[in-house]
ZAMARSE-836983 format. One record per atom (N, C-alpha, C, O, CB): atom name; x, y, z. Coordinates in steps of 0.2 Angstrom, whole numbers. Glycine has a CB too. Example, Ala and Ser with C-alpha at 12.3 -4.5 7.8 and 13.67 -1.06 7.14 Angstrom:
<pts>
+------+-------+-------+-------+
: atom :     X :     Y :     Z :
+------+-------+-------+-------+
:    N :    66 :   -28 :    39 :
:   CA :    62 :   -22 :    39 :
:    C :    66 :   -16 :    39 :
:    O :    71 :   -17 :    42 :
:   CB :    57 :   -22 :    45 :
:    N :    64 :   -11 :    35 :
:   CA :    68 :    -5 :    36 :
:    C :    64 :     0 :    39 :
:    O :    67 :     6 :    40 :
:   CB :    70 :    -3 :    29 :
+------+-------+-------+-------+
</pts>
This chain:
<pts>
+------+-------+-------+-------+
: atom :     X :     Y :     Z :
+------+-------+-------+-------+
:    N :   740 :   439 :  1255 :
:   CA :   741 :   441 :  1263 :
:    C :   735 :   443 :  1266 :
:    O :   731 :   446 :  1263 :
:   CB :   746 :   446 :  1264 :
:    N :   735 :   441 :  1272 :
:   CA :   728 :   443 :  1276 :
:    C :   730 :   446 :  1282 :
:    O :   735 :   445 :  1285 :
:   CB :   724 :   437 :  1278 :
:    N :   726 :   452 :  1283 :
:   CA :   728 :   456 :  1288 :
:    C :   721 :   456 :  1294 :
:    O :   716 :   455 :  1292 :
:   CB :   729 :   464 :  1284 :
:    N :   723 :   457 :  1301 :
:   CA :   718 :   458 :  1305 :
:    C :   714 :   466 :  1302 :
:    O :   717 :   470 :  1299 :
:   CB :   721 :   459 :  1313 :
:    N :   708 :   466 :  1304 :
:   CA :   704 :   473 :  1303 :
:    C :   708 :   479 :  1305 :
:    O :   707 :   484 :  1301 :
:   CB :   698 :   473 :  1306 :
:    N :   712 :   479 :  1310 :
:   CA :   715 :   484 :  1312 :
:    C :   722 :   485 :  1309 :
:    O :   723 :   491 :  1307 :
:   CB :   717 :   484 :  1319 :
:    N :   725 :   480 :  1308 :
:   CA :   731 :   480 :  1303 :
:    C :   730 :   482 :  1296 :
:    O :   734 :   485 :  1292 :
:   CB :   735 :   474 :  1302 :
:    N :   724 :   479 :  1293 :
:   CA :   722 :   482 :  1287 :
:    C :   720 :   490 :  1286 :
:    O :   722 :   493 :  1282 :
:   CB :   716 :   478 :  1285 :
:    N :   716 :   492 :  1292 :
:   CA :   715 :   499 :  1292 :
:    C :   721 :   504 :  1293 :
:    O :   721 :   509 :  1290 :
:   CB :   709 :   500 :  1298 :
:    N :   727 :   501 :  1296 :
:   CA :   732 :   504 :  1296 :
:    C :   736 :   504 :  1290 :
:    O :   740 :   509 :  1288 :
:   CB :   736 :   502 :  1300 :
:    N :   736 :   499 :  1286 :
:   CA :   739 :   499 :  1279 :
:    C :   735 :   502 :  1274 :
:    O :   738 :   503 :  1268 :
:   CB :   739 :   492 :  1278 :
:    N :   729 :   504 :  1274 :
:   CA :   725 :   507 :  1270 :
:    C :   728 :   513 :  1266 :
:    O :   731 :   517 :  1270 :
:   CB :   719 :   509 :  1273 :
:    N :   729 :   512 :  1259 :
:   CA :   733 :   517 :  1255 :
:    C :   740 :   517 :  1255 :
:    O :   743 :   521 :  1252 :
:   CB :   732 :   523 :  1258 :
:    N :   743 :   512 :  1258 :
:   CA :   751 :   510 :  1258 :
:    C :   752 :   504 :  1253 :
:    O :   754 :   499 :  1256 :
:   CB :   754 :   508 :  1266 :
:    N :   750 :   505 :  1247 :
:   CA :   752 :   500 :  1243 :
:    C :   759 :   498 :  1242 :
:    O :   763 :   502 :  1242 :
:   CB :   749 :   501 :  1236 :
:    N :   761 :   492 :  1242 :
:   CA :   768 :   490 :  1242 :
:    C :   770 :   489 :  1235 :
:    O :   770 :   483 :  1233 :
:   CB :   769 :   484 :  1246 :
:    N :   771 :   495 :  1232 :
:   CA :   772 :   495 :  1225 :
:    C :   778 :   490 :  1223 :
:    O :   778 :   487 :  1217 :
:   CB :   773 :   501 :  1222 :
:    N :   783 :   490 :  1226 :
:   CA :   789 :   485 :  1225 :
:    C :   786 :   478 :  1224 :
:    O :   788 :   474 :  1219 :
:   CB :   794 :   486 :  1230 :
:    N :   782 :   475 :  1229 :
:   CA :   780 :   469 :  1229 :
:    C :   776 :   468 :  1223 :
:    O :   777 :   463 :  1219 :
:   CB :   777 :   468 :  1236 :
:    N :   771 :   473 :  1222 :
:   CA :   767 :   472 :  1216 :
:    C :   771 :   471 :  1209 :
:    O :   769 :   467 :  1205 :
:   CB :   762 :   478 :  1216 :
:    N :   776 :   476 :  1208 :
:   CA :   780 :   476 :  1202 :
:    C :   784 :   468 :  1202 :
:    O :   786 :   465 :  1197 :
:   CB :   785 :   484 :  1202 :
:    N :   785 :   466 :  1207 :
:   CA :   790 :   460 :  1207 :
:    C :   785 :   453 :  1207 :
:    O :   788 :   448 :  1205 :
:   CB :   795 :   459 :  1216 :
:    N :   779 :   454 :  1208 :
:   CA :   775 :   449 :  1207 :
:    C :   775 :   446 :  1200 :
:    O :   774 :   449 :  1195 :
:   CB :   768 :   450 :  1208 :
:    N :   776 :   440 :  1199 :
:   CA :   776 :   437 :  1192 :
:    C :   769 :   434 :  1190 :
:    O :   764 :   433 :  1194 :
:   CB :   781 :   431 :  1191 :
:    N :   768 :   433 :  1183 :
:   CA :   761 :   431 :  1181 :
:    C :   760 :   425 :  1184 :
:    O :   754 :   424 :  1186 :
:   CB :   760 :   430 :  1173 :
:    N :   765 :   419 :  1184 :
:   CA :   764 :   412 :  1187 :
:    C :   762 :   413 :  1193 :
:    O :   757 :   409 :  1195 :
:   CB :   770 :   408 :  1187 :
:    N :   765 :   418 :  1199 :
:   CA :   762 :   419 :  1205 :
:    C :   755 :   421 :  1205 :
:    O :   751 :   418 :  1209 :
:   CB :   765 :   424 :  1209 :
:    N :   753 :   426 :  1200 :
:   CA :   746 :   428 :  1200 :
:    C :   742 :   422 :  1199 :
:    O :   736 :   421 :  1202 :
:   CB :   744 :   434 :  1195 :
:    N :   743 :   419 :  1194 :
:   CA :   739 :   413 :  1192 :
:    C :   738 :   407 :  1197 :
:    O :   733 :   404 :  1198 :
:   CB :   742 :   410 :  1185 :
:    N :   744 :   406 :  1201 :
:   CA :   743 :   402 :  1207 :
:    C :   739 :   405 :  1213 :
:    O :   736 :   401 :  1217 :
:   CB :   750 :   400 :  1209 :
:    N :   739 :   411 :  1213 :
:   CA :   735 :   414 :  1218 :
:    C :   728 :   413 :  1217 :
:    O :   724 :   411 :  1221 :
:   CB :   737 :   421 :  1220 :
:    N :   726 :   415 :  1211 :
:   CA :   719 :   415 :  1208 :
:    C :   717 :   407 :  1209 :
:    O :   711 :   406 :  1210 :
:   CB :   720 :   416 :  1200 :
:    N :   722 :   402 :  1207 :
:   CA :   719 :   395 :  1206 :
:    C :   717 :   394 :  1214 :
:    O :   712 :   391 :  1216 :
:   CB :   725 :   389 :  1204 :
:    N :   721 :   396 :  1219 :
:   CA :   719 :   395 :  1226 :
:    C :   712 :   398 :  1229 :
:    O :   709 :   396 :  1233 :
:   CB :   725 :   398 :  1230 :
:    N :   711 :   404 :  1226 :
:   CA :   705 :   407 :  1229 :
:    C :   699 :   407 :  1225 :
:    O :   698 :   409 :  1219 :
:   CB :   706 :   415 :  1230 :
:    N :   694 :   403 :  1228 :
:   CA :   688 :   401 :  1226 :
:    C :   684 :   407 :  1223 :
:    O :   680 :   406 :  1219 :
:   CB :   685 :   398 :  1232 :
:    N :   684 :   413 :  1226 :
:   CA :   680 :   419 :  1224 :
:    C :   683 :   422 :  1219 :
:    O :   679 :   427 :  1216 :
:   CB :   679 :   423 :  1230 :
:    N :   689 :   421 :  1216 :
:   CA :   691 :   425 :  1211 :
:    C :   687 :   424 :  1204 :
:    O :   685 :   418 :  1203 :
:   CB :   699 :   424 :  1210 :
:    N :   687 :   429 :  1200 :
:   CA :   685 :   428 :  1193 :
:    C :   689 :   424 :  1189 :
:    O :   695 :   425 :  1190 :
:   CB :   684 :   435 :  1191 :
:    N :   687 :   420 :  1183 :
:   CA :   691 :   417 :  1179 :
:    C :   696 :   422 :  1175 :
:    O :   693 :   427 :  1174 :
:   CB :   688 :   413 :  1175 :
:    N :   702 :   420 :  1174 :
:   CA :   707 :   423 :  1170 :
:    C :   705 :   423 :  1163 :
:    O :   702 :   419 :  1160 :
:   CB :   712 :   419 :  1171 :
:    N :   706 :   429 :  1161 :
:   CA :   704 :   429 :  1153 :
:    C :   709 :   428 :  1148 :
:    O :   713 :   432 :  1147 :
:   CB :   700 :   436 :  1151 :
:    N :   709 :   422 :  1146 :
:   CA :   714 :   419 :  1142 :
:    C :   712 :   419 :  1135 :
:    O :   706 :   422 :  1133 :
:   CB :   715 :   411 :  1144 :
:    N :   716 :   416 :  1131 :
:   CA :   714 :   416 :  1123 :
:    C :   708 :   414 :  1122 :
:    O :   704 :   416 :  1118 :
:   CB :   718 :   412 :  1119 :
:    N :   706 :   408 :  1126 :
:   CA :   700 :   404 :  1124 :
:    C :   694 :   408 :  1126 :
:    O :   689 :   407 :  1122 :
:   CB :   701 :   397 :  1127 :
:    N :   694 :   411 :  1131 :
:   CA :   688 :   416 :  1134 :
:    C :   688 :   422 :  1128 :
:    O :   682 :   424 :  1127 :
:   CB :   690 :   419 :  1142 :
:    N :   694 :   425 :  1126 :
:   CA :   691 :   430 :  1121 :
:    C :   689 :   427 :  1114 :
:    O :   685 :   430 :  1111 :
:   CB :   697 :   436 :  1119 :
:    N :   691 :   421 :  1112 :
:   CA :   689 :   418 :  1106 :
:    C :   681 :   417 :  1107 :
:    O :   678 :   419 :  1102 :
:   CB :   692 :   411 :  1106 :
:    N :   679 :   415 :  1113 :
:   CA :   671 :   414 :  1114 :
:    C :   667 :   420 :  1115 :
:    O :   661 :   420 :  1114 :
:   CB :   670 :   410 :  1119 :
:    N :   671 :   426 :  1117 :
:   CA :   667 :   432 :  1120 :
:    C :   664 :   436 :  1113 :
:    O :   667 :   436 :  1107 :
:   CB :   673 :   438 :  1124 :
:    N :   658 :   439 :  1115 :
:   CA :   654 :   442 :  1110 :
:    C :   653 :   449 :  1111 :
:    O :   651 :   451 :  1117 :
:   CB :   648 :   438 :  1109 :
:    N :   655 :   454 :  1107 :
:   CA :   654 :   461 :  1109 :
:    C :   646 :   463 :  1108 :
:    O :   643 :   461 :  1103 :
:   CB :   658 :   465 :  1105 :
:    N :   643 :   466 :  1113 :
:   CA :   637 :   467 :  1114 :
:    C :   635 :   475 :  1114 :
:    O :   636 :   478 :  1118 :
:   CB :   635 :   465 :  1120 :
:    N :   631 :   477 :  1108 :
:   CA :   630 :   484 :  1110 :
:    C :   624 :   486 :  1113 :
:    O :   619 :   483 :  1112 :
:   CB :   629 :   488 :  1104 :
:    N :   624 :   491 :  1117 :
:   CA :   619 :   493 :  1122 :
:    C :   613 :   495 :  1117 :
:    O :   614 :   498 :  1112 :
:   CB :   620 :   498 :  1127 :
:    N :   607 :   493 :  1119 :
:   CA :   601 :   496 :  1116 :
:    C :   600 :   503 :  1119 :
:    O :   601 :   505 :  1125 :
:   CB :   594 :   491 :  1118 :
:    N :   599 :   507 :  1113 :
:   CA :   598 :   514 :  1115 :
:    C :   590 :   515 :  1117 :
:    O :   585 :   513 :  1115 :
:   CB :   600 :   519 :  1108 :
:    N :   591 :   520 :  1123 :
:   CA :   584 :   521 :  1126 :
:    C :   581 :   527 :  1123 :
:    O :   584 :   532 :  1121 :
:   CB :   583 :   521 :  1134 :
:    N :   574 :   527 :  1123 :
:   CA :   570 :   533 :  1121 :
:    C :   568 :   537 :  1127 :
:    O :   566 :   534 :  1132 :
:   CB :   565 :   531 :  1117 :
:    N :   568 :   543 :  1128 :
:   CA :   565 :   547 :  1133 :
:    C :   558 :   548 :  1132 :
:    O :   556 :   551 :  1126 :
:   CB :   569 :   553 :  1134 :
:    N :   553 :   546 :  1136 :
:   CA :   546 :   547 :  1136 :
:    C :   544 :   550 :  1142 :
:    O :   548 :   551 :  1147 :
:   CB :   543 :   540 :  1135 :
:    N :   537 :   552 :  1142 :
:   CA :   534 :   554 :  1148 :
:    C :   529 :   549 :  1149 :
:    O :   525 :   548 :  1144 :
:   CB :   532 :   562 :  1149 :
:    N :   528 :   546 :  1155 :
:   CA :   524 :   541 :  1157 :
:    C :   520 :   542 :  1163 :
:    O :   523 :   545 :  1168 :
:   CB :   529 :   534 :  1157 :
:    N :   513 :   540 :  1164 :
:   CA :   510 :   542 :  1170 :
:    C :   509 :   535 :  1174 :
:    O :   506 :   530 :  1171 :
:   CB :   504 :   546 :  1169 :
:    N :   512 :   534 :  1180 :
:   CA :   511 :   528 :  1184 :
:    C :   509 :   531 :  1190 :
:    O :   509 :   536 :  1192 :
:   CB :   518 :   524 :  1184 :
:    N :   506 :   526 :  1194 :
:   CA :   503 :   528 :  1200 :
:    C :   509 :   529 :  1205 :
:    O :   514 :   527 :  1205 :
:   CB :   497 :   522 :  1203 :
:    N :   506 :   533 :  1209 :
:   CA :   511 :   536 :  1215 :
:    C :   514 :   531 :  1219 :
:    O :   520 :   532 :  1221 :
:   CB :   508 :   542 :  1220 :
:    N :   511 :   526 :  1220 :
:   CA :   514 :   521 :  1225 :
:    C :   518 :   516 :  1221 :
:    O :   523 :   513 :  1224 :
:   CB :   508 :   517 :  1229 :
:    N :   517 :   516 :  1214 :
:   CA :   522 :   512 :  1210 :
:    C :   529 :   515 :  1209 :
:    O :   534 :   512 :  1209 :
:   CB :   519 :   510 :  1203 :
:    N :   528 :   521 :  1208 :
:   CA :   534 :   526 :  1208 :
:    C :   538 :   526 :  1214 :
:    O :   544 :   525 :  1214 :
:   CB :   532 :   533 :  1206 :
:    N :   534 :   527 :  1220 :
:   CA :   537 :   526 :  1227 :
:    C :   541 :   520 :  1228 :
:    O :   547 :   520 :  1231 :
:   CB :   531 :   527 :  1231 :
:    N :   537 :   515 :  1226 :
:   CA :   541 :   508 :  1228 :
:    C :   547 :   507 :  1223 :
:    O :   552 :   503 :  1225 :
:   CB :   537 :   502 :  1227 :
:    N :   547 :   510 :  1218 :
:   CA :   554 :   509 :  1213 :
:    C :   560 :   513 :  1215 :
:    O :   566 :   512 :  1214 :
:   CB :   551 :   511 :  1205 :
:    N :   557 :   519 :  1217 :
:   CA :   562 :   524 :  1220 :
:    C :   564 :   523 :  1226 :
:    O :   570 :   525 :  1227 :
:   CB :   560 :   531 :  1221 :
:    N :   561 :   519 :  1230 :
:   CA :   564 :   517 :  1237 :
:    C :   569 :   512 :  1237 :
:    O :   574 :   512 :  1241 :
:   CB :   557 :   514 :  1242 :
:    N :   569 :   508 :  1231 :
:   CA :   574 :   503 :  1230 :
:    C :   581 :   507 :  1229 :
:    O :   586 :   505 :  1231 :
:   CB :   572 :   498 :  1223 :
:    N :   581 :   513 :  1226 :
:   CA :   587 :   516 :  1225 :
:    C :   589 :   519 :  1219 :
:    O :   585 :   520 :  1215 :
:   CB :   592 :   512 :  1226 :
:    N :   595 :   520 :  1218 :
:   CA :   597 :   523 :  1211 :
:    C :   597 :   517 :  1207 :
:    O :   598 :   512 :  1208 :
:   CB :   604 :   525 :  1211 :
:    N :   595 :   519 :  1200 :
:   CA :   593 :   515 :  1194 :
:    C :   586 :   513 :  1194 :
:    O :   585 :   508 :  1191 :
:   CB :   598 :   510 :  1194 :
:    N :   581 :   516 :  1198 :
:   CA :   574 :   513 :  1198 :
:    C :   571 :   514 :  1191 :
:    O :   567 :   510 :  1190 :
:   CB :   569 :   518 :  1204 :
:    N :   573 :   518 :  1186 :
:   CA :   570 :   518 :  1180 :
:    C :   573 :   513 :  1176 :
:    O :   569 :   510 :  1172 :
:   CB :   571 :   525 :  1177 :
:    N :   580 :   510 :  1177 :
:   CA :   582 :   504 :  1173 :
:    C :   578 :   498 :  1176 :
:    O :   577 :   493 :  1173 :
:   CB :   590 :   503 :  1174 :
:    N :   576 :   498 :  1182 :
:   CA :   573 :   492 :  1185 :
:    C :   565 :   492 :  1182 :
:    O :   562 :   487 :  1181 :
:   CB :   573 :   492 :  1193 :
:    N :   563 :   497 :  1182 :
:   CA :   556 :   498 :  1180 :
:    C :   556 :   496 :  1172 :
:    O :   551 :   493 :  1169 :
:   CB :   553 :   506 :  1180 :
:    N :   562 :   498 :  1168 :
:   CA :   562 :   495 :  1161 :
:    C :   562 :   488 :  1162 :
:    O :   559 :   485 :  1158 :
:   CB :   568 :   498 :  1157 :
:    N :   566 :   485 :  1166 :
:   CA :   568 :   478 :  1167 :
:    C :   561 :   473 :  1167 :
:    O :   560 :   468 :  1164 :
:   CB :   572 :   477 :  1173 :
:    N :   556 :   476 :  1171 :
:   CA :   550 :   473 :  1173 :
:    C :   545 :   474 :  1166 :
:    O :   541 :   469 :  1165 :
:   CB :   546 :   478 :  1179 :
:    N :   546 :   479 :  1164 :
:   CA :   542 :   480 :  1157 :
:    C :   545 :   475 :  1151 :
:    O :   541 :   471 :  1147 :
:   CB :   543 :   488 :  1155 :
:    N :   551 :   475 :  1152 :
:   CA :   554 :   470 :  1146 :
:    C :   552 :   463 :  1148 :
:    O :   550 :   459 :  1144 :
:   CB :   563 :   471 :  1146 :
:    N :   552 :   461 :  1154 :
:   CA :   550 :   455 :  1156 :
:    C :   544 :   452 :  1155 :
:    O :   543 :   447 :  1154 :
:   CB :   551 :   454 :  1162 :
:    N :   539 :   458 :  1156 :
:   CA :   532 :   457 :  1153 :
:    C :   531 :   457 :  1146 :
:    O :   527 :   453 :  1144 :
:   CB :   528 :   462 :  1156 :
:    N :   534 :   460 :  1142 :
:   CA :   535 :   459 :  1135 :
:    C :   537 :   453 :  1132 :
:    O :   534 :   451 :  1127 :
:   CB :   538 :   463 :  1133 :
:    N :   542 :   450 :  1134 :
:   CA :   546 :   444 :  1133 :
:    C :   542 :   439 :  1135 :
:    O :   542 :   434 :  1131 :
:   CB :   552 :   444 :  1138 :
:    N :   538 :   438 :  1140 :
:   CA :   533 :   433 :  1142 :
:    C :   527 :   433 :  1137 :
:    O :   523 :   428 :  1135 :
:   CB :   531 :   434 :  1149 :
:    N :   525 :   440 :  1136 :
:   CA :   519 :   440 :  1131 :
:    C :   520 :   438 :  1124 :
:    O :   517 :   434 :  1122 :
:   CB :   516 :   448 :  1130 :
:    N :   526 :   440 :  1122 :
:   CA :   529 :   437 :  1115 :
:    C :   529 :   429 :  1115 :
:    O :   527 :   425 :  1111 :
:   CB :   535 :   441 :  1113 :
:    N :   532 :   427 :  1121 :
:   CA :   532 :   419 :  1121 :
:    C :   526 :   416 :  1121 :
:    O :   525 :   411 :  1118 :
:   CB :   535 :   418 :  1128 :
:    N :   521 :   419 :  1125 :
:   CA :   514 :   416 :  1126 :
:    C :   511 :   416 :  1119 :
:    O :   508 :   411 :  1117 :
:   CB :   510 :   421 :  1131 :
:    N :   512 :   423 :  1114 :
:   CA :   509 :   422 :  1108 :
:    C :   512 :   417 :  1103 :
:    O :   509 :   415 :  1099 :
:   CB :   509 :   428 :  1106 :
:    N :   518 :   415 :  1104 :
:   CA :   522 :   411 :  1100 :
:    C :   519 :   404 :  1101 :
:    O :   517 :   400 :  1097 :
:   CB :   530 :   411 :  1101 :
:    N :   518 :   402 :  1109 :
:   CA :   515 :   396 :  1110 :
:    C :   509 :   394 :  1108 :
:    O :   507 :   389 :  1107 :
:   CB :   515 :   394 :  1116 :
:    N :   504 :   399 :  1107 :
:   CA :   498 :   399 :  1106 :
:    C :   496 :   397 :  1098 :
:    O :   491 :   396 :  1096 :
:   CB :   494 :   405 :  1107 :
:    N :   502 :   399 :  1095 :
:   CA :   502 :   397 :  1087 :
:    C :   501 :   389 :  1085 :
:    O :   500 :   387 :  1079 :
:   CB :   510 :   399 :  1084 :
+------+-------+-------+-------+
</pts>
């Protein structure tokens, strides 16, 4: 269902649990098929292709970086250390690829 912004605000926090419980799997699938923005349904085929990925453990270190570099990454917001790690990883991956290509 679609609601105007005013109606949506008035309904906020008022989930129609009877309607939710009465919704069938077929109705959910049909609604998902009509919505271009919906994520794909996770069926047996999806689970058969899925791979479990273990997160790489991090190592706490102390590193000195230029003040403006740190300020730049912090300004981007929460997760700045993760982004710094991603930049370092991209550099590492590129260097590894270039050394393989040089052989």
